[in-house]
N, C-alpha and C positions, 0 to 999 in steps of 0.2 A: 561826309563823315559826321556821325552823330553819336557822341559818347554815351548819352543817356538812353536814347530810343533806337539807335541803329542796330542792325544785325551784323554779325561777323561776315566779312567778305575776304576770301583767300585767293590771291593771285600770285602765281609764280611768274617770274620775268627773266628775260635774257637780253643782255646788251649785244646787239648784232653789229655794232660799230657805226662809224660816221658814213653818211651818204650825202650826195648832192641832191638838194631839194630845189625844184624850179618854182620860184615865186610867180604869182600872176603877171608881174611886169616882165618876166623872162629872165631875170637875174637868178643866179644860183646862190644857195646858202647851205652851209654844212649843218646837218642835223643828225641826231642820234636815232638810229632805228632800233626799236624795242620789240621783242616778241613777248606777248602776254599769253599766259596759260591760266585762264580762270578755273578755279576748283569749286567755286560756288557761283550762283547765278543771280546776284543782286542787281537791281536796276542801276544802270550807269556805273557799274563796278569798275570797269577798266578806265573810264574817263575820270572817275573820282580818284582812283588810286594814282593816276598820273598827275592830276592837278592839285590835289590837297597836300598840305604841309606834312601830313602823316605819311605821305608817299613821296613822289618825286618833287612835288611843288611846281611842276611844269605841265600845263595843259597840252593835250594832243593837238597838233596843227589842225586848224580849222574848226575847233570845238567852240561853238557859239554859246553853249550853256556854261562851261567852266573856264573859258578863255575868250579869245577873240578870233574873228575870221575876216581876212582881207577880201575885198570884192574879187570874185572869180576864184576863190579858194574853196576847197571842200574838206570835210572831216577825213583825216588820213588814218582811218581805222577800218580794217578789213578782216573778216573772218575767213582765214585761209582754209581752215578745215573745221567741220562741225559734224557731230554724230549724235543722233537721238532716236528714240523709239517713237514711231508714228502713233499719235494718241488714239486714232480710230482703228487702224489695221493691226497695230502691234508690230508692224514691220520695222526692222532696224534700218535707219536711213543714214547714209554717209555721203558727204559732199566735200569736194576738194577743189579749190580755185586759187592758184598762186597769185599773190599780190603783184600788180604790175609796177611796183616801185621798189 
């Protein structure tokens, strides 16, 4: 977040409730699952909106840039659905892959 030089980033979000997250050591932790819907395409937009005090103030699990990552942990950010126009062919591309968590 950069008040002086940053560009606006708009993200719609929905709280999907608490889920059990399995830590690398095998233990379970209750975490909140959030569905993000970005309306702009800024670099690190979702990660920043989650971690910065102007957003949730809580980094996404496994985010090594804006938070911390335990050994054996990965970034828990997944593009479940994405659609764009192919830059060369002009063909409309649509991909869907449900998150496994």
